N, C-alpha and C positions, 0 to 999 in steps of 0.2 A: 523594529524587525520582529522582536519576540511577541508583539501584540498580533502579528499576522498569524502566527501559530494558533493562537486561540480562536482566531476567526476561521482558520481551517478546520479545526476540530468541531467548532460549532455548526459549520456548514455540513460537514461529513455527518455529524449526528442528526441534523435537520433532515438531511436527504434520505438517510438510512431510515429514519422514523416514518417519514412521509411514505416512502415505498412500502414500508411494512403495514402502515396504518390505513392507506388508501383502500386496498382491497376489502379490509374489514368494514370500512365505512360505506362502501358502494355496494357490496354483496351482503345480503343478510344470511344466505344459506351457505353452507359448507361448500368450500371448492373441491371438487372431486376430480377434476381433470389433472391427470398426471403431469402433462406438460406445463400447465399453468402453475401448478404447485412447485414444479422443479424451477421454473423461470423466477418465481417470487423468492425461492429459497437462495438463488445465487446472485440476484440483483445487488444486494448490499455489498457483497464482495467485489463485484464489477465497479460498483460506484467508488468504493474506497480505493481500488486499484488505479482507477481513472484519475483520481484526485491526487494520489501519492506518487505515481510514476514521474510526472514532470518535475516534482520537487527533488526527486532522487537524482535526476540529471543535472540540476541546477544548484545543489546544495554544496557542491565542492568547488575548489578553485579551477579544476580542469574536468572536462568531459571523460577523459582517459581514467581518472581515478573513480569517477562515478560509475562507468561502465564496469570496471574491474570489481568494485563493491557490489554492484548489482548481480554480477555474474557468480560471485562467491555466495551471495545470499541465495540465489536461485539453486545453486548446486547443493548448498548445505540444507536448504529446506526441502529440496527433492529427496535427500537422504533421510528425511523425517526427523530432524533434530528439533529441539525445542526453541521457542521463539527467542529466548535469551541467547542461545547459541548462535542462532542465525543473525541476529543484531550485532552480537560482539564479533563475529566473524567478518561481517561486512564493514563494520567501523574499523576493525583492525587492518583490513585490506586497504581501505581508503587511506588510512593513516600511513601505511607502508609505501603505497604508491605515491602518495603526496611528497613523502621524504625522499624517494628515489628520483622524482621529477625535480625537485628543489635542488638535489644534489647534481643532476644533469644539466640544469640551466646555468 
């Protein structure tokens, strides 16, 4: 299972690199179109989110704890806290919800 993590990281790095590198390889002139530049700026974030989101929902023993952790992460990130704060808040929420679900079962 841990070897899958390295595979995910390598695929994300490759996809991000290719998306950033392809316009440079295909066009010799500077891209001046505002919309194309904006698109190329946000594509790596979209690819990372598309690859990470399924892992968020399947990495815990229940969908409830995964969704609670995701909701807390979104809320804390929206409040513009640091990445460490967002990650610790999400992990703590998942841990607490898992403990509550285990107690109720």
